C-alpha positions as CSV (number, residue, x, y, z in Angstrom):
1,M,29.4,-64.1,-16.2
2,S,32.1,-61.5,-16.1
3,Y,33.8,-60.6,-12.9
4,E,35.2,-57.1,-12.6
5,Q,37.8,-56.4,-10.0
6,K,36.9,-53.3,-8.0
7,S,39.5,-51.0,-6.6
8,Y,39.3,-49.0,-3.4
9,Y,41.4,-45.9,-2.6
10,V,42.6,-44.2,0.6
11,Y,43.5,-40.7,-0.2
12,I,44.7,-37.4,1.4
13,M,43.4,-34.0,0.3
14,A,45.1,-30.8,1.3
15,S,44.2,-27.1,1.2
16,G,47.8,-26.4,0.2
17,R,51.4,-27.2,1.2
18,N,51.4,-27.6,5.0
19,G,47.7,-26.7,5.0
20,T,44.6,-28.5,6.3
21,L,44.6,-32.3,5.6
22,Y,41.7,-34.7,5.1
23,V,41.9,-38.5,4.9
24,G,39.2,-40.4,3.1
25,V,38.3,-43.7,1.4
26,T,36.4,-44.3,-1.8
27,N,35.8,-46.7,-4.7
28,D,36.0,-44.0,-7.3
29,I,39.0,-41.7,-6.7
30,A,38.5,-39.5,-9.7
31,R,34.8,-38.8,-8.8
32,R,35.6,-38.2,-5.2
33,A,38.5,-35.9,-5.9
34,Y,36.4,-33.9,-8.3
35,E,33.7,-33.6,-5.6
36,H,36.3,-32.1,-3.3
37,K,37.7,-29.8,-6.0
38,T,34.3,-28.4,-6.9
39,H,33.1,-28.2,-3.3
40,S,30.0,-30.0,-4.3
41,V,29.5,-31.8,-1.0
42,P,29.0,-29.7,2.1
43,G,31.2,-30.4,5.1
44,F,34.8,-30.2,6.4
45,T,36.6,-30.1,3.0
46,K,34.3,-27.4,1.6
47,K,34.5,-25.3,4.8
48,Y,38.3,-25.4,4.8
49,N,38.9,-25.3,1.1
50,V,40.6,-28.7,1.0
51,D,40.7,-29.4,-2.7
52,K,44.1,-30.8,-3.7
53,L,44.6,-34.5,-4.0
54,V,48.2,-35.0,-2.7
55,Y,48.3,-38.7,-1.9
56,Y,46.4,-41.9,-2.6
57,E,46.9,-45.7,-2.6
58,C,44.9,-48.5,-4.1
59,F,43.5,-51.6,-2.5
60,A,41.6,-54.6,-3.9
61,D,39.7,-55.2,-0.7
62,I,37.5,-52.6,0.9
63,K,38.3,-54.0,4.4
64,D,42.0,-53.3,3.8
65,A,41.3,-49.8,2.5
66,I,39.1,-48.9,5.6
67,A,41.8,-50.3,7.9
68,Q,44.4,-48.1,6.2
69,E,42.2,-45.1,6.4
70,K,41.7,-45.6,10.1
71,R,45.5,-46.0,10.6
72,L,46.2,-42.8,8.7
73,K,43.6,-40.9,10.7
74,R,45.3,-42.0,13.9
75,Y,48.8,-40.9,12.8
76,A,50.1,-37.5,13.8
77,R,49.9,-34.6,11.3
78,N,53.7,-34.6,10.9
79,W,53.7,-38.3,10.0
80,K,51.0,-37.6,7.3
81,K,53.1,-34.7,6.0
82,D,56.2,-36.9,5.8
83,L,54.1,-39.6,3.9
84,I,53.0,-37.0,1.4
85,E,56.5,-35.5,0.9
86,K,58.0,-39.0,0.5
87,N,55.6,-39.7,-2.4
88,N,54.8,-36.2,-3.7
89,P,57.6,-33.9,-2.6
90,E,56.2,-31.0,-4.7
91,W,52.7,-31.4,-3.2
92,R,51.3,-31.5,-6.8
93,D,47.6,-31.9,-7.2
94,L,47.4,-35.5,-8.4
95,F,43.9,-35.0,-9.8
96,D,45.3,-34.2,-13.2
97,T,47.2,-37.5,-13.3
98,L,44.0,-39.4,-12.8
99,M,42.6,-37.9,-16.0
100,E,45.5,-39.0,-18.1
């Protein structure tokens, strides 16, 4: 029996530099970012055109990922902006790097 290690991701989407931010968690970052980019799921990100993946981190345990998502959601907006700029100073859309 083969055992495949699953990965879980906490991510931040943005409408643009200094725009609206969305924090989420998923087990398939490429699929989820694509859903945001194509506005295929109704809701907050579609309404506010939040379609650029600007930050993500990977976890082996879903419990750790959910805990980090909750932490990020509690942090002030400026803290989240600093986190993005520390890791992605150009606010590049990281979706393309997922496809490489």
